[in-house]
C-alpha positions in Angstrom: 1.1 -26.4 -2.9 0.6 -25.3 1.0 0.0 -22.2 2.4 3.1 -22.0 4.0 5.4 -22.7 1.1 2.9 -19.8 -0.8 4.4 -17.1 1.6 7.5 -18.2 1.3 7.4 -17.8 -2.2 5.9 -14.2 -2.3 8.3 -13.3 -0.1 11.0 -14.3 -2.4 9.3 -13.1 -5.4 9.4 -9.9 -3.0 13.1 -9.4 -2.2 13.2 -9.4 -6.6 11.1 -6.8 -6.1 12.7 -4.6 -4.0 16.0 -5.7 -5.5 15.1 -4.5 -8.9 13.6 -1.2 -8.1 16.5 -0.3 -5.9 19.7 -1.4 -8.0 19.5 1.1 -10.3 19.8 4.2 -7.4 22.4 1.9 -5.7 24.5 1.9 -9.0 24.4 6.0 -9.6 23.6 7.2 -6.4 26.1 4.3 -4.0 26.0 5.9 0.1 24.8 9.7 -1.2 21.2 8.2 -1.3 20.6 8.2 2.9 17.0 6.4 2.2 18.0 3.2 1.3 16.3 1.4 4.7 13.2 4.1 4.3 12.3 2.9 0.8 13.0 -0.6 1.1 10.4 -0.4 4.0 7.9 1.6 2.3 8.5 -1.3 -0.9 7.9 -4.0 1.8 5.2 -2.2 2.8 3.2 -2.0 -0.2 4.1 -5.4 -1.9 3.1 -7.6 1.2 -0.1 -5.5 1.9 -0.9 -5.4 -1.2 -0.6 -9.4 -1.6 -2.9 -9.6 1.7 -5.8 -7.4 0.2 -6.2 -9.6 -2.6 -4.7 -12.9 -1.5 -5.8 -13.2 2.3 -6.7 -16.3 1.9 -4.6 -18.2 0.8 -1.8 -17.4 3.8 -0.9 -19.5 6.6 -2.8 -16.9 8.8 -6.1 -17.0 7.1 -7.9 -18.5 9.5 -6.2 -17.1 12.8 -8.6 -14.4 14.0 -5.9 -13.5 16.7 -2.9 -12.5 14.4 -5.0 -10.6 11.8 -6.4 -8.4 14.4 -2.6 -7.9 15.2 -2.2 -7.1 11.5 -5.0 -4.8 11.2 -3.7 -2.5 14.4 0.2 -3.2 13.8 -1.1 -0.6 10.3 -1.2 2.6 12.5 2.7 2.6 13.8 3.4 1.8 9.9 1.6 4.5 8.9 3.2 7.2 11.6 6.6 5.8 10.0 6.0 6.0 6.2 4.3 9.3 6.7 7.5 10.3 8.5 9.5 8.7 5.9 8.1 10.9 3.5 8.5 14.5 5.1 12.0 13.6 5.5 12.7 12.8 2.3 10.8 15.8 1.0 12.9 17.8 3.1 16.2 16.4 2.4 14.8 17.2 -1.8 13.8 20.9 -1.2 16.8 21.5 0.9 19.5 19.6 -0.9 17.9 18.9 -4.1 17.9 16.0 -6.1 21.1 16.1 -8.0 23.0 15.8 -4.6 21.9 12.2 -4.4 24.2 11.2 -7.3 27.5 9.9 -7.8 29.9 12.1 -9.4 29.0 11.3 -13.6 26.1 9.5 -12.8 23.0 10.3 -14.9 20.3 13.0 -13.7 17.2 10.6 -14.8 18.3 8.2 -12.0 17.7 11.1 -9.3 14.3 11.8 -10.8 14.1 7.7 -10.9 14.6 7.9 -7.3 12.3 10.7 -6.1 9.4 9.3 -8.7 9.9 5.9 -7.6 9.8 6.7 -3.6 7.0 8.5 -4.2 4.9 6.3 -5.9 5.6 3.5 -3.7 5.1 6.3 -0.5 1.3 6.8 -1.8 0.8 2.8 -3.0 1.5 2.1 1.1 -0.5 4.3 2.3 -3.3 3.2 -0.1 -2.8 -0.5 1.6 -2.2 0.5 4.7 -5.7 2.3 4.8 -7.3 -0.4 2.7 -6.0 -3.3 4.8 -8.0 -2.7 8.2 -11.1 -2.7 6.1 -10.1 -6.3 3.6 -9.3 -7.8 7.6 -13.0 -6.8 9.4 -14.6 -7.8 6.2 -12.3 -11.1 6.4 -13.1 -11.8 10.3 -16.6 -11.0 9.4 -17.1 -13.7 6.9 -15.3 -15.8 9.2 -17.5 -15.2 11.8 -21.0 -15.7 9.4 -19.6 -19.2 8.2 -19.3 -20.4 12.2 -22.5 -18.7 12.8 -24.5 -21.3 10.5 
C-alpha cells in the first residue's frame, strides 16, 4: 500500500470516528447543540495528530522537511482555537446548563455524554498539540542525522 492511499484510508477512518461520536448528540440535541463545528474540529485535531505522532513515517510528507515545519508551527493557532472553543463551551454550560442542549423528551444522559465527550477530546487535542512539535523536531533531527552520515 502506498503512502497516499494509507493517508486516504486514515482520513476515511477519521470521518467514521467523527460520525460515530457526533451522531448520538445530533439525534438527541438536534439544532440545540451549538458546538458541532468546534466539536468536529477538536476531534479531527485529536485523531489526526495522534496518527501523526505514532505513524508519521508512513505518511506522504514524511520526508518533506518544509511541510513538517509548517505543521509544527500551525499548532499555535490551533491551540488558540481549541482553548477558545473550550472557554465558549464551558461558558455556555455554566450560563445555560447542560439540559438546554436536549430536544424535548431527549435523554439527559446524552447531554452528559456531549459535555464529557467535548472535554475528553479537548484534553486529548491539547496533549497532541503539545506533543506533535516534539515529534516533528525529532523526525527532522533523525532525517538530518541520517543524511549527515
